[in-house]
C-alpha positions as CSV (number, residue, x, y, z in Angstrom):
1,X,0.0,0.0,-0.1
2,X,1.2,3.5,-0.9
3,X,2.4,6.0,1.9
4,X,-0.7,7.1,3.8
5,X,0.7,10.6,4.5
6,X,0.9,13.3,2.1
7,X,4.3,15.4,1.9
8,X,4.6,19.0,1.3
9,X,6.2,18.4,-2.1
10,X,3.2,16.3,-3.4
11,X,0.3,18.4,-2.3
12,X,-0.4,22.2,-1.9
13,X,-3.4,24.3,-1.1
14,X,-5.1,26.7,-3.6
15,X,-5.1,30.4,-2.7
16,X,-8.4,32.3,-2.5
17,X,-10.8,29.3,-1.8
18,X,-14.5,29.6,-1.6
19,X,-15.8,30.8,1.8
20,X,-19.0,28.8,2.3
21,X,-19.3,25.1,1.1
22,X,-17.6,23.8,-2.1
23,X,-20.3,22.0,-4.0
24,X,-18.5,20.8,-7.0
25,X,-14.9,20.6,-8.6
26,X,-14.4,20.2,-12.3
27,X,-11.1,20.2,-14.5
28,X,-10.8,21.5,-17.9
29,X,-10.7,18.8,-20.7
30,X,-7.4,19.9,-22.2
31,X,-3.9,20.2,-21.0
32,X,-4.3,23.6,-19.3
33,X,-5.4,22.1,-15.9
34,X,-7.9,24.7,-15.1
35,X,-10.1,23.8,-12.2
36,X,-13.6,25.1,-11.7
37,X,-15.0,25.3,-8.2
38,X,-18.6,26.1,-7.3
39,X,-19.8,27.1,-4.0
40,X,-22.7,27.9,-1.7
41,X,-20.9,31.4,-1.3
42,X,-22.6,32.3,-4.5
43,X,-19.4,32.2,-6.7
44,X,-17.9,30.2,-9.4
45,X,-14.2,30.4,-9.4
46,X,-11.7,29.1,-12.2
47,X,-8.1,28.4,-11.0
48,X,-4.9,27.8,-13.0
49,X,-3.6,24.9,-11.0
50,X,-0.1,24.7,-12.1
51,X,0.6,28.5,-11.2
52,X,-1.8,28.3,-8.1
53,X,-3.7,31.4,-9.3
54,X,-7.4,32.3,-9.3
55,X,-7.9,33.0,-13.0
56,X,-11.5,34.2,-12.6
57,X,-14.2,34.7,-9.9
58,X,-17.9,35.1,-11.0
59,X,-20.3,36.4,-8.4
60,X,-23.9,35.3,-8.6
61,X,-27.3,35.9,-6.9
62,X,-27.7,32.6,-5.3
63,X,-25.7,29.5,-4.3
64,X,-24.0,27.4,-7.2
65,X,-24.9,23.7,-6.4
66,X,-23.0,22.2,-9.5
67,X,-20.7,22.8,-12.2
68,X,-18.6,21.4,-15.0
69,X,-16.1,22.4,-17.6
70,X,-16.6,22.0,-21.3
71,X,-14.1,22.5,-24.1
72,X,-11.3,25.0,-23.5
73,X,-12.3,27.5,-20.9
74,X,-16.0,27.0,-21.3
75,X,-17.6,26.5,-17.7
76,X,-21.2,26.0,-16.7
77,X,-23.0,26.2,-13.3
78,X,-26.2,25.0,-11.9
79,X,-27.8,27.4,-9.4
80,X,-30.1,26.8,-6.4
81,X,-32.9,28.9,-8.1
82,X,-33.0,26.3,-11.1
83,X,-30.9,28.6,-13.6
84,X,-28.1,27.0,-15.6
85,X,-25.4,29.5,-16.3
86,X,-22.6,29.8,-19.0
87,X,-19.5,31.3,-17.5
88,X,-17.3,33.6,-19.8
89,X,-14.1,33.0,-17.7
90,X,-12.1,35.3,-19.9
91,X,-14.6,38.2,-19.3
92,X,-15.6,37.2,-15.9
93,X,-19.4,37.3,-16.7
94,X,-22.2,34.9,-17.1
95,X,-25.2,34.3,-19.2
96,X,-28.4,32.1,-18.9
97,X,-28.3,28.8,-20.8
98,X,-31.8,27.7,-19.5
99,X,-33.3,26.4,-16.4
100,X,-35.2,24.1,-14.2
101,X,-38.2,24.7,-11.7
102,X,-35.8,23.9,-8.7
103,X,-32.2,23.6,-7.9
104,X,-29.8,22.2,-10.3
105,X,-28.1,19.5,-8.2
106,X,-25.8,18.2,-11.1
107,X,-24.2,19.2,-14.2
108,X,-22.1,17.1,-16.6
109,X,-20.5,17.9,-20.0
110,X,-20.7,15.2,-22.8
111,X,-17.5,15.7,-24.8
112,X,-18.8,12.8,-27.1
113,X,-21.8,14.9,-28.0
114,X,-20.8,18.5,-27.1
115,X,-23.8,19.1,-24.8
116,X,-24.4,19.8,-21.2
117,X,-26.6,17.6,-19.1
118,X,-28.4,18.7,-16.0
119,X,-30.2,17.2,-13.3
120,X,-32.7,18.9,-10.8
121,X,-34.6,18.5,-7.7
122,X,-37.6,19.2,-10.0
123,X,-37.3,15.5,-10.9
124,X,-36.1,16.2,-14.5
125,X,-32.9,15.8,-16.5
126,X,-32.4,18.0,-19.4
127,X,-29.9,18.3,-22.3
128,X,-28.5,21.6,-23.5
129,X,-26.7,22.7,-26.5
130,X,-24.2,25.5,-25.2
131,X,-24.1,27.0,-28.7
132,X,-27.9,28.1,-28.5
133,X,-28.0,29.5,-25.1
134,X,-31.4,30.8,-24.0
135,X,-33.3,28.8,-26.6
136,X,-34.4,25.8,-24.3
137,X,-33.2,22.4,-23.8
138,X,-32.6,20.0,-26.7
139,X,-34.3,17.1,-24.8
140,X,-35.7,16.4,-21.5
141,X,-36.4,13.2,-19.4
142,X,-38.6,12.6,-16.5
143,X,-36.9,11.2,-13.4
144,X,-38.6,9.1,-10.7
145,X,-37.6,11.5,-8.0
146,X,-35.4,14.4,-7.1
147,X,-32.2,14.0,-8.9
148,X,-29.3,13.8,-6.4
149,X,-26.4,12.7,-8.7
150,X,-25.7,12.1,-12.4
151,X,-22.9,11.3,-14.8
152,X,-22.5,10.9,-18.5
153,X,-19.9,9.3,-20.7
154,X,-20.3,8.1,-24.4
155,X,-23.8,7.7,-25.2
156,X,-25.0,6.9,-21.5
157,X,-26.4,9.1,-18.8
158,X,-26.7,7.4,-15.3
159,X,-29.1,9.3,-13.0
160,X,-29.4,8.6,-9.1
161,X,-32.4,10.0,-7.4
162,X,-34.2,10.1,-4.1
163,X,-35.9,6.6,-3.4
164,X,-32.6,4.9,-4.4
165,X,-33.6,4.8,-8.1
166,X,-30.9,4.5,-10.5
167,X,-32.0,5.1,-14.2
168,X,-29.9,4.8,-17.3
169,X,-30.6,6.7,-20.3
170,X,-29.1,6.8,-23.9
171,X,-28.3,10.6,-24.5
172,X,-29.4,10.3,-28.1
173,X,-33.0,9.5,-27.0
174,X,-33.9,10.7,-23.5
175,X,-37.7,10.1,-24.0
176,X,-37.5,6.9,-21.8
177,X,-34.8,5.2,-19.8
178,X,-33.1,2.1,-21.2
179,X,-32.8,0.7,-17.7
180,X,-34.7,1.2,-14.5
181,X,-32.7,0.0,-11.5
182,X,-32.7,0.3,-7.7
183,X,-29.6,1.0,-6.0
184,X,-28.1,-2.1,-4.4
185,X,-27.1,-0.1,-1.4
186,X,-29.8,0.2,1.3
187,X,-29.5,4.0,2.0
188,X,-29.6,7.2,0.1
189,X,-27.4,7.5,-3.0
190,X,-24.9,10.3,-2.6
191,X,-22.8,10.0,-5.8
192,X,-22.7,8.1,-9.2
193,X,-19.8,7.9,-11.7
194,X,-19.4,6.0,-14.8
195,X,-16.2,3.9,-15.4
196,X,-13.7,5.2,-17.9
197,X,-14.4,2.4,-20.2
198,X,-18.1,3.0,-19.9
199,X,-18.9,-0.7,-18.9
200,X,-20.2,0.2,-15.5
201,X,-20.6,2.6,-12.7
202,X,-19.8,3.1,-9.0
203,X,-22.3,4.3,-6.5
204,X,-21.6,5.7,-3.1
205,X,-24.2,6.2,-0.3
206,X,-24.7,8.0,3.0
207,X,-24.1,4.7,5.1
208,X,-20.3,4.3,4.2
209,X,-20.8,1.9,1.3
210,X,-19.7,1.7,-2.3
211,X,-21.3,-0.3,-5.0
212,X,-19.5,-1.4,-8.2
213,X,-22.0,-2.2,-11.0
214,X,-22.2,-3.1,-14.7
215,X,-24.2,-1.6,-17.5
216,X,-24.9,-5.1,-19.2
217,X,-28.3,-6.2,-17.8
218,X,-27.5,-9.9,-18.7
219,X,-27.5,-12.4,-15.6
220,X,-23.8,-13.1,-16.5
221,X,-22.8,-9.5,-16.1
222,X,-24.9,-8.9,-13.0
223,X,-23.1,-11.6,-11.2
224,X,-20.0,-9.5,-11.2
225,X,-21.5,-6.6,-9.2
226,X,-20.4,-6.2,-5.5
227,X,-20.4,-3.7,-2.6
228,X,-18.1,-3.0,0.2
229,X,-17.9,-0.9,3.3
230,X,-15.5,2.0,3.7
231,X,-15.0,5.4,5.4
232,X,-15.8,3.9,8.9
233,X,-13.8,4.5,12.1
234,X,-13.9,1.9,14.9
235,X,-14.1,3.6,18.3
236,X,-14.3,1.3,21.3
237,X,-15.5,-1.4,19.1
238,X,-18.2,0.5,17.5
239,X,-18.3,1.6,13.9
240,X,-18.8,5.3,13.2
241,X,-20.3,5.5,9.7
242,X,-19.7,8.4,7.3
243,X,-21.4,9.4,4.2
244,X,-19.4,9.1,1.1
245,X,-19.8,12.3,-0.8
246,X,-18.0,11.9,-4.0
247,X,-16.3,9.6,-6.5
248,X,-13.9,10.3,-9.4
249,X,-12.2,8.0,-11.9
250,X,-8.6,8.3,-12.9
251,X,-8.9,9.0,-16.7
252,X,-5.9,6.7,-17.7
253,X,-5.9,3.8,-15.2
254,X,-9.7,3.4,-14.6
255,X,-9.0,3.3,-10.6
256,X,-11.3,5.6,-8.6
257,X,-11.1,7.8,-5.6
258,X,-13.8,8.2,-2.9
259,X,-14.1,11.1,-0.4
260,X,-16.2,11.2,2.8
261,X,-17.3,13.0,5.7
262,X,-14.4,11.4,7.7
263,X,-12.1,13.7,5.8
264,X,-10.4,10.8,4.3
265,X,-9.7,10.1,0.6
266,X,-9.2,6.4,-0.8
267,X,-8.1,5.2,-4.0
268,X,-9.6,1.8,-5.2
269,X,-8.8,-0.8,-7.9
270,X,-12.2,-2.0,-8.8
271,X,-11.0,-4.9,-10.9
272,X,-8.9,-6.3,-8.0
273,X,-11.5,-5.2,-5.3
274,X,-8.7,-3.7,-3.2
275,X,-7.7,-0.4,-1.9
276,X,-4.5,1.1,-3.5
277,X,-3.8,3.8,-1.0
278,X,-5.3,6.1,1.6
279,X,-4.4,9.8,2.0
280,X,-3.8,11.7,5.2
281,X,-6.9,13.0,6.9
282,X,-8.1,16.4,5.8
283,X,-9.4,19.2,8.1
284,X,-13.0,18.4,7.6
285,X,-15.4,16.5,5.3
286,X,-14.3,15.8,1.7
287,X,-17.2,17.4,-0.4
288,X,-15.9,17.0,-3.8
289,X,-13.2,15.4,-5.8
290,X,-11.7,15.6,-9.4
291,X,-8.9,14.2,-11.4
292,X,-7.2,16.4,-14.1
293,X,-7.4,15.3,-17.8
294,X,-4.2,13.2,-17.6
295,X,-4.6,12.0,-13.9
296,X,-1.5,14.2,-12.9
297,X,-3.6,16.1,-10.3
298,X,-6.4,15.2,-7.9
299,X,-8.3,18.2,-6.5
300,X,-9.7,17.6,-3.0
301,X,-12.3,19.9,-1.4
302,X,-12.2,20.0,2.2
303,X,-15.5,21.6,3.2
304,X,-17.9,20.8,6.0
305,X,-21.2,19.3,4.8
306,X,-23.2,19.7,7.9
307,X,-23.7,16.0,8.6
308,X,-23.3,16.8,12.3
309,X,-25.5,19.9,12.2
310,X,-24.4,23.6,12.9
311,X,-21.1,23.7,14.7
312,X,-17.8,25.3,14.6
313,X,-15.7,23.8,11.7
314,X,-12.5,24.5,9.7
315,X,-12.5,26.9,6.9
316,X,-13.1,25.6,3.4
317,X,-9.9,24.7,1.5
318,X,-9.0,23.0,-2.0
319,X,-6.0,20.9,-1.9
320,X,-4.1,19.8,-5.0
321,X,-2.3,16.6,-5.0
322,X,0.3,15.5,-7.5
323,X,-0.6,11.9,-7.9
324,X,1.9,9.0,-8.4
325,X,1.6,5.7,-10.3
326,X,2.1,4.0,-6.8
327,X,-1.1,5.7,-5.7
328,X,-3.3,5.4,-8.7
329,X,-2.0,2.7,-11.0
330,X,-3.5,-0.9,-10.6
331,X,-1.0,-3.3,-9.0
332,X,-1.3,-5.5,-12.1
333,X,0.1,-2.8,-14.4
334,X,3.0,-1.7,-12.0
């Protein structure tokens, strides 16, 4: 197992972090290593990670619940009031793309189709062409309940909602889901991410469990799915269980990282069903994670998520870790 403790040479803290709840992190698609951070402090910020500078800060009228990077410096945000914004990160301005009737909990950019997909508490998923901002969505799908998490890759959109529903859509035809599933985890879904090869997805829940599932609905493929416990601390023989807020896949190796309310980040090899490494404990809950386009950097948002109610807590921070093959590469490839 890799060294559990980060050294100063492998990790640094971004300057000018958000001040009230980091809701999402998203790296640019290209080699620039720009990082978009959205926040409950009503801002979206774009950082130039290699130089540790805040390239742009955009102030909005309400909290930003979600965000994603498009091509180049294109950036998008989903707001608590239901609006979806396009951020001009060169001018520091914003423009309406469209909107939902309730908070936009998740946004994802499809590089395969050059569209933005949004999931909302209004129980809908919508697809937007960023070139025709303000002209409505190109397609819309009804979800079974409030959308809590969503991801897209290739032609697939996977949506996790309240009530433990997991629906799989084809982005080319959102009129009805291809598959209607129920989470194999017993408690509320917190995050879903599609594998880099598109063959399956990983779910996390509020009860410190992760499920690894495959898209193929055949009985043979479904026999491969499994779940495991993590982000738990044993005190006096009793497990303290922490929600797992975020999952992100390494773009080259297909391994994945999880971040929880215990302030811990783990990296896992899904194929071998083993943990590759565990980082040091961060000051408070890990609310968001993102790998850069080549896996060189892992961004970690240390931001209290109020799982223990209102209390004094450390200030929000975003850490950038320069990852190594020892931490992220499957043991079979090392």
